[in-house]
N, C-alpha and C positions, 0 to 999 in steps of 0.2 A: 390479716397482714401482720407480719412481725418486722420490726425495725432493729437492726443491729448497729451498735456503736462501740468504739474502743474506749477503754478507761483513760485516765490521765495519771501521770506520774505524781503530780502534786495532789496531796490529800489533806483533809482537815477533819476535825471532830466537831460535830454539831448535833447535840442531843436535845436542842430546844425547839428548832423550827418545826420539825415534823417528827412524829414517833415512827420508829421502824415497825414493819409489819411482817414479822416472821424471819426465818433463817434462809440462807442460800440453799439451793437444792443439793449441792454437793459438799456440805460442810465436813463430812467424814474424809473426803479426799483432800480438802483444804488442811485438815489436821495432819494428814500424811505429809503434805508439802511442808508444813510448819516444822514437823519433826526432822525432815530432811534438811531444811535450811539451817536448823540449829546445830546440825552436825558439821557445818562448814566452819573452817577457821576464818578469822577476820580477813586475811589476804584472799582466801577463796571467795568469800562473799563480795569483797570489793571488786574482784575480777569478774564475778558473775554480773554485778550491777553496772560495771563499766563507768564508775564514777570516782570523784576525788575523795581524799580522806575527809574533807569537810562534810561531805554528804554521807560517806560510808560509816564514819564513826557513830553518829547518832542513830543511823538506821540499824547498825549492828547491835547497839545497846538496846534499841527498841525491840529488836527481834527476840531477845532473850526474855523479855517481860510481857510480850504481846499476849493478850487474853482474848480469844475469839468469842467470848460470851458476855463481855462487859463493855460499857461505854460505847454502845453501838450507834452508828450514824446511818440513816437511810443512804443507800449507795448513790442515789442521784444527787445528794448533797455532799457526800464524802469526797467525790472527785471535784477538784476546783480548777482544772485546766481551762484553756481558752474556750474550747467547745462548750463546756458546761457553763461558763460565764455568759455566753451568748444564748444559751438555752433559757437561762433565768428561771429555773424550776420553782423557786420559792414564790414567784409572782403568777404562776399559772392558776386558773380557776379550778374549782373542784372538778368540773367536767374534764379539764385538761389533765389534771393529776390522775383521774380515773383512766383516761385514755392512755397515758404513758405506762401506767402500771399494767395495763392489759396488753399493750402492743410493743413497748420498748424493752430491749434487752441489752445489757452491758456485758461484753465479753471480757474475761479476766484470766490472766495467767495463774493467779492465786486462788480465786473463787470459782473459776470455770465460766459460769454464766449467772447473771444477777437480774432480778426484777428491780425496778427503781427503789422500792421501799424495803428491800432485804437489808437487814442490819449487818454492817461491816465495820472493820477497824482498818486503820492505815497500814499499808504494807508496801514493799518494793519488790516486784517480780513481774517482769515483762513476759509475754507469751513466747517470744523468740529466745529467751534466756536458755543457755546450754546447761540445764540442770538435769542430771540423771536421777531417776527415782526408781529404785528397785531394778526391774528389767527394762524400764522405759528409758530411752536414750535422750529424750527431751520432753518438753511439756506438750507438744502436739501429740506425741506418742502416748504420754500419760493420760491425757484427756480423751483421746480417741474420738468416738462418735457421741460421747455423752452430751456435749454442748448442743449438737444438732438435735438429739433426742429430746432435750428439754426446751428447745426453741420453738419448733413448729411441727404441725401435722404435715404429712408427705405431699399434700396438694396446696398447702398454704403459701401464698406469695411472701417472699422475703425481700425487704428493702435494705440494701447494704450501704450504710453510712460509716462503716468502719474502715480502718487502714488495711492495707494488704496483709500486714502481719497478723491481724486478728481475723479477717475474713477467711484466711487460710485454714482456720480451725473449723470452718463450716463447709466450705466448698466441696471437699472430697466426698461428703456424705449426702449431698442433695439427691432427692428423687429425680430421675431422668427428665420428667416433665414438669418439675416444680419451677415456677417463676422465681428467678433470683436476679434482681435488678440493682446495679451499682450506680450511684450518683457521682458524677465527676464535676467538681468545681475547678475551673481552669481559666487561665489567661491565654490570649492568642499572642504568640511571639513569633514573628516572621512566618506567619501562617500555620504554626504548630501549636498544639495544646500543651501548656506548661502549668503544672499544679504547684502553687506556692503554699507551703504547708500551713503557715499561720492564717492566711486568708481562707483556706479550705476548712480549717477547724472552726473559724468564725461562722462560715456559711453552714456547716453541718449542724452546729448548735442552733442557728436561726431556723434551719429547716425543721428540726425536731419540734421547735416551738410552733412553727406554722402548722405542722401536722396536728399537734395537740389542740391548738386553738380552733382549728377548722374541722377537727374530728375526721380526718382523711382516712378512708379505709380502702380506696381504690388507687392502684398505681397510676392509672391514666390521669388522675387529678394532680399529680406532682408537678406537671408542667406549669401549673398556675401559681407556683411558689412566688410569692410577692416579696422581692428584695430589691432595694434601690441600686445595688451594684452587681446584680447578676441577671442574665437574660437566658431563657431556655433556647437552646440551639437544636431545632428540629432536624436539620440536615446532618449534623454530626452525631445525633442520637440514634440508638438502635433499640430493638426490643429488650436487650439486656443491659443497656447503658444509657442513662439520661445525662446529657451534657448541658451544663450551665456555664456561660461565658461571662467573665468579669468585665464590667464596663465602668468607665470613669464618670 
């Protein structure tokens, strides 16, 4: 089983907690993207990033000096958004760390796909960013089926804990009979499922931790996810969607 998650915008450098273990699979493609990004003017980069000058200025300056080979942080520690905070990877047991290295994959607009201990540097590039690269009109076009090819064997189940933006880079290339199961964390509002982004990110991180701590390798065991604020909803779930309802 392979588990896919999205990256986080907020990144840090941590070269002390764990050593990185190798390079991303598609580092040559990342170098291409870096070259393309450096061709952008400041205003073009700011528009691509959809951010304020306060964020764009340091990111643009960093872009010019970014070195893909130095001061590398394991990917699982480099992202510091809510999902990763609730995963608490630095507190996992050795068995849990081995589990995520084998089963967990982080999808990335800049690196393509990452194992937890691949060495990375901070960057700013979302998968849905409208960046043309050569003949590719956007990053989905640029990456094509590479991410899927590095992710799983054609019959291997895939557990989707990623956002739609990132899952979209995998879905078109799935084998017709390949299990692809999306986990939905939602609240019931007037009888309708409503996903609240912050709560969902918290729950996704907690689920990765649950999977690692319990060495889960079968999709059928996900319904036993032990969380004080979520309950598995068998009636609303389907073979391709597992629904967990937020409870107070």
